[in-house]
C-alpha positions, 0 to 999 in steps of 0.5 A, a space after each residue: 382861935 379854938 378848934 371846939 365846936 360851940 354846942 348849943 343846948 335847945 329845950 323842946 317843950 312837948 305839948 299835947 294838941 287839942 283833939 276833939 272829943 268826937 274824934 276820941 270817941 269814935 277812935 275808941 269805937 274803931 278800936 272795938 271794930 279792931 278787936 273784933 277783927 283780931 278775934 275773927 282772924 285769929 279764932 279759927 286757928 284754935 283746934 276744932 274750931 273750923 270743924 265746929 263751924 262746918 258742923 253749924 255751931 256758931 258763938 252762941 250754939 247751933 246757927 239759926 236765923 235768930 242767932 246770925 241776927 243777934 251777931 249781926 246786930 252786935 258787930 253793927 253797933 260799933 260801925 254805926 256808932 264810929 259814924 254817929 259819934 262824927 255826925 251827931 251833935 257833942 251833947 248827944 255823944 257824951 
């Protein structure tokens, strides 16, 4: 009798699972949102940034109704695109 343990070599075949294109596109839009969140979270840590916000300066200069509307539109586009990508027909999304 042999005291050696028998070892079997098994090969694992890795394969890429199919992921719907809609899921991939919506994930890309979600990553854009995470970039916005990252910038909004770490932006105030710059020296003098909070003071500029208190004085009424935003990303496009002085804060006005127009600048607030433009920022709201820019930020809402990726939010809407995540949902639309999943709900619309694939032909429209590609």
